[in-house]
N, C-alpha and C positions, 0 to 999 in steps of 0.2 A: 131675361137675353134670349134672345131665337140664336137658332144652332150657327147660323152663318156668320156670326155676329161673333160665337165662342169659339167657334174653329179660327176667325180672321185672328182673333187674342190669343188663342195657344200657339199659331204657327209661328209667331216672331221667339217665342222666349223657348221651341222646339228647335227654330234652326240653329238658335244661340247653343244649348245642350247636345244637338248631334255636328253645329260646324256647317257649311254654306256646302260644301261638296256634297256629306253625307245626306243631308234635306235636299237636297238638287238629284237624289239619285232614286230616293224611296221617299219623299212625300212628292215634290213639284218643281217643276225645272221652268219655268215660264208658264206656258198656257197651259201646258203638261201635267194634269194633278195626276198622281198613282195613288195620293193616300187623301180619304175624302173621308169625315167626321158623318155619321148619315141620323144616330142616334144617343142615348145614355139614357141610363138608369141611376138609382143612390151607388150601387157596385158594381154597372156594369158602362161598356160603354162600345158603340157597335162604327166600324169606321168598313168601306166601301175600298176591294183593291181589285186591281187589273185581274187576278187570277189568283187559282188558290197555290201554284208557288212562290207568284209573289210575295201572300199573307202568309207564306208558312215561318220564310226567311226576317219579314216585319214581327212576328209574335217572338219568332225566335233569338233575334240578336238587338232589334230595334227596340220593339217594347221591353225589355229591363231596360233599358236607359229611362224613356219615357213615363215609365211607372214609379219614379221617383215623382217626376215633375205632379201626377196628379195625385198620389200618395201624399205629396206636401196640401193639391190643394183643398182638396177631401178627409184628410185624414184617418181613410183608411184603402184598403186597397185596394183596385180595381178589375176587373174584368175584363181584359182586349176577348172581341171578337169582330169577327169581316166576315163580308158576304161578297163573293166574286159582281163584276161590273157585268155582268149579261143580262141583255133586254128578253122577254120572253116574247115568244115566233113561233107560232102554229102556224105556218105555212108550208105546203109540201119541199121544198128545197132548205129550210130548218130543221126537217122531220128525219129526210134523207143527211145534209148532215152530221144531225146528231147522230144516226145510226152511224157514221162514215168517224163521230171521234169516238165513241164506245167501241169500234170496230180494232183503230188505235189504241184505245189505252190499255186491250188485253194483249197486241200485240208481244210477243218473246221481246224480250229487253236485249236490244243491238250489240253486238260483240264487234266494236272497231281494230283491225289490222293494227298491230302497234300500242295501242294505247289498252294500259290496264285498269276494266269494271268496277277496281276499288278505286278509282279514284275520282272520290265523290266530292259533291261538296258536304253532304249529308255525313261523310270520312273524315272532314276537316274542322282540327280542331279551331273554335275560335278565339282568339284573346286581343287582348288592345295593341300588342305588337303587329298584327296583321288582321284587323278588320276590316278597315278600308280598302285593303284589294281585295279582299276576301268579298265587300258589298261592289267591290265595282268591276270582279271576273264576273256575279250573279248575276248584275245589271248587265253585261254582256251577252251571256247566256239569256236571259232575257229578249232582249232589245238588239239584235245583231245590225250593226250600220248603222247605230246612233251616233251621228256627227260628234256629240260630248264622251264616246267613250271609243273612238276610232281613231286612229287603233290605241288598243290599250297596253300601255308598257309598263312590265312590272319587273323594279330593281330590288335587289339583296345577295347577301354573303351567299353563300351555299348551302342547302339543308335547310332550309326555313321554309319553303311550301311553293315556290315560283312554278315550280312546273305541276305540282299537285293541282293549283287552282287553274292553269293553262290545259290540265287534263282533265279537269274537274267541268270547264264548259266546253269538251269537245263530249264529252258523255252523257252531258245534259240535253247538248241542242241537238245532237244523232238521239233521244229518246222525244223527243220535242218535235222533230221533221225530219222526217223519214229518207225527204227529197234530197235533205244535206249530208252530204261527208266530209268529216275533217279533216283537212289535209294537217296532222301533224309534222314537224321534222327538226333536227337539230339546225343551228347553224353550219353549224362544220356539212352535217349530211348533205346541205344544201352546196358549195362550196364542193363534196367531191360529185353530188349528181351534176353540177354542172361542168363539171371537168371530164367526166361520160361522156354527156352530150356535145360539149366544144370538140372532142377527141373522135366524134365518133357522125360528126358533123350533121347531126339530128338536134342542132337547137332547136327548132321547129317544136319540134315534141318536149321540148323541154319550157318553152314558152305558153303553150296548150297548156299542156301540165299547172304550171304555177300561176294560170291567169285564166283563161276560158273557161277549164273546169275545174274550177276552186272557185267556191261561194266563203270559207273560213278558212283563212291563214294561220297556222299558229307556229309560231319562230320561238327555238328557244336556245337559249346562248346565246345573244347577237351577239357580244363581247369578239367574236370568234372569225366574223369578217373581220374585226383591225389591219388596216395596214393592204385589204383586197382589194383594189380599186375596181379590177374587172367584175368580181362577185357582185360590189357594191352597187357597180352604175347597173348590173344588172335585176340586182334586190329595189334600187329607185323608178324602173321601167317596172317592174312585179307590182310596186306598191299605189303609185299614180293611175295605171289598168283597174285594180279594185280596189281601191277607195273611190274612183271614179265612176264606178257599176257600181256602189253603194256596198260593197263584200267587206267582212270584218275584217278585219289583221289583227292581230298579239303578240306581241314580240315579251320576252323575257331576257334578262342582263346580271350580270351581276351588280352594276354601276350605271350609271347616267350615261345617258346619251353623250353630254360633252365630256366624258370622261372618256368615250376611251377612243385611245393613240388610232393616230389615222381617218375616224370618220369624217367620211362628206358633209360638208357642211350644210348643204341641201340634203340627204339623207338625216342628218342629226337634227335638224328642223322640222321635219316630217315624224321621225318617233314622237320629238314634243308635241308635233300639232294636237292631241286628243287626251290622252288620261295616263297621267305618269301615277302609281301608287307605290309603292315602298313598302318592306317587309322586315322587320328588326328583328333583331334576338329573341328569342320568348323566355320571356320570367318563368321563376322556378315554378309558379302557378298552374302555369299552361302547359309547360313540361310534362306536369304529372298527370293534368286529363291528356294530354295527348297520349301518355305511359296507362292511361286506362281505358282510355276508348282500343285503343290499340291491343288491349291483352282482351277488351270484349271482344271484340274484330276473331283473333285467336282461338276465344275458346280456354283462356288461361288464367289463373289467379295469381296476382301478382300481389304479395304484402307489402305492407306502404314503407317498411323499412329498406324494401328493393327498391321497390319506385324511388324511393330519394336519393337512393345509393346510386343509381341508374339518371336521374337526373341530375343529378352536383355533376356526374364525369361527364354526362356528354355535352355539357357546357353549350345547350343550347340547340344543337345541332339533331335535329328530328331527325336523320340518316343513321348516327350515330346509335339515336335512340331504336329504331327500326333494328338494326344491326343485332343491338345488343338483346332486345326482346324477341328474337327470330332464333339468335342462337341459345338463350337460358331454355326458354320452351321448346325449341327441339332436343335440348340434350335430356331436358328434363322425362319428353317424350318416351325417345328414347331409353332413356337407362332407367325407367318406370320411378322416378322421387319425385317431392317434392320440392319447387323454386323455394331458397332458402339464400338471406344474406352471406350465409359461410358458401356458399354454391354461386352466387353471384362474383363475389370477391377473385372464387379461386376461378371460375370459369371465363369472365371479364379482365382479368388480368393484363393479359395482351392489348384488345384495343383500349383498356383508358388506360394509356402512359401515364403511371404517377411523376406529379410536380417535383420536378429537377428541381436538385438544392445546389446545383453547381451552379456558380455566375452566370451571365447571359457573356456570351463571350460577341464581341463588336460584328466581326465575321459575319457569326449566323443572321444578326443581326444585320446583314447590309446584303447579307445573301437571299434571306427570305422579300427581306423593301424592295429590292433587284426583280426579285421576280414577281412578286405581287403587281409589283406595276408595269413586269413587262418590260423595266427596258437593261441594258448591260451594267455589270458595274461599275465599269471606268466610264461611262455617262456617272453614276450615281456618285460617283466619287471625284468626278472633273470639275470644272470651274465655271461650266455656260452656268449664266444665270436665267434660263428660262424653262417656264413653268414647269413645262413634262418633268425635267429634271431637278430644280428648285424645291419642286413640294417632298418627294419620294427623298430625298436628303435628310430636308427638315424633320419629317415622318421617322427617319432611321436616328435623329437627334434626341426628339422625343422618345421615342424607344428605349435606349440609352439610360436617359437620364432617367426614368420613372423605373425602371424594371432591371437596372443593374448598378453593383456601386462605383462607379467610374467617375474622377472625378469631369468637372465641364472639360481640361485639359487636355485628361486623358481623350475623351469623344472625340474632340477635335481634333488630337492625332490620330487617332482610327480612325478619320475622314480626310486624309490626304494633308494633315495637314493645320486644320483649321484653327482661328485664334478660338477661345474659352465664349467672347461674349459673340460669337456669330450663332453657334452655338448655343447661347442661353434667349437668342432672340430669338433661334429657331424652332425649341423647345417650346417655348412663350406662344409663337406666334400655333404652332398645330395647338394647344394646348386650349388656346382662344375658341380655333374653328372648329372644335370637335362638339362643343354644345349648340353650332347652329348648321351643320353641316352632318347630314344621317352619312351621307354616301361615304365621304369623310371616317367616319367612322365607328360606319361597316367596313372599313378596308384596315384600318390603324383594329378592329376585334379579327380580322382574318390574320393579320400578320402575329399578334397577337397568341390566336389561337395556333398558330404553324410552329412558333419559339416557344410552346406549354406554359403561357405565362395566365395563371388561371386569378384573376381578378374579380 
């Protein structure tokens, strides 16, 4: 069998293993071929890739998945080899270009204002919970403005790595192309910046900053634009300008665009016009890997029992992991003591609130749900059947029925005298949706964390 036929046969199986989205990002989309089979031997296989940056990611994160396929086919492990797809050229222009390329490679690492240098792809621990978002972010850094990933919209609960990936894009692009200065800003800062320019009657400067002088816009926490019509209008026109210029846009949010209250329909549709990637809470294995990597970066040794303790109590929140390690390592260095489980329990007891043994109070659930969904308690307890109110109400029913000793009649009474059958229906509806709606699951997990419900 020739190489072309072999690769054609393999691609369909690879697509099934990776899934269509990952396959198009890392192997091929239409005529855009990103990974090509060039040669193979008894225990190795050679691919041609776009460049070293791309190949190293494939080797680290894609090959472990594909290697199982080749192991099944050959009966033994296969070594991944690659070469960048650069045609030899000995012209004067090529020599000059090569000299410039090497000059760029030895250029000191760029440090961007307001962007931590440690937020890189190398420092991001990849697991099943975030692998697609990581791959999409890498693809954006590799190919700015590609319509498949423009805009890139990453969403998930707090502390799961959205901002890390966004800043990693900025840092990677800044090193690849010194002519690009990424513009990173939170939605809240965007709002404040716009208010300042409106008050000082300098909106032209504002538009120049976010449109004409911007080739890579990274906006964090886009949900803060909720119900802010004038800011949304300005962002819409900024979005249109950048997209028409082929410039890259990246957003992060806690929720999907459709779940941002008071978001203009045309802006919501623009957010969904590119690539949407979610980040789930990491499993125990991924959290332990995060602890290992962060402790190595800090030059500290974290015993296994301490790592296990931190992982269990951080409940999948990477920020809590980082805060815990910073406190432990800082204390150990100042006191010149070894990190131990006893030390961790003593020093982290205020960071990790112990599981509450008190019964879950209905008022606490109502407050947490109202706050998380950004609605008034009166609306949650009211009689309106609008989805923006009925869904949070049903979530409150679900939380109380699942995690409190209250009867359905008592739950209904706490929700402004609703019938027990209404509570049963609401609980059942949310339970069914949780298995098919990742956004809802993340919201419920956020409420559970707020209420200190650890399951």
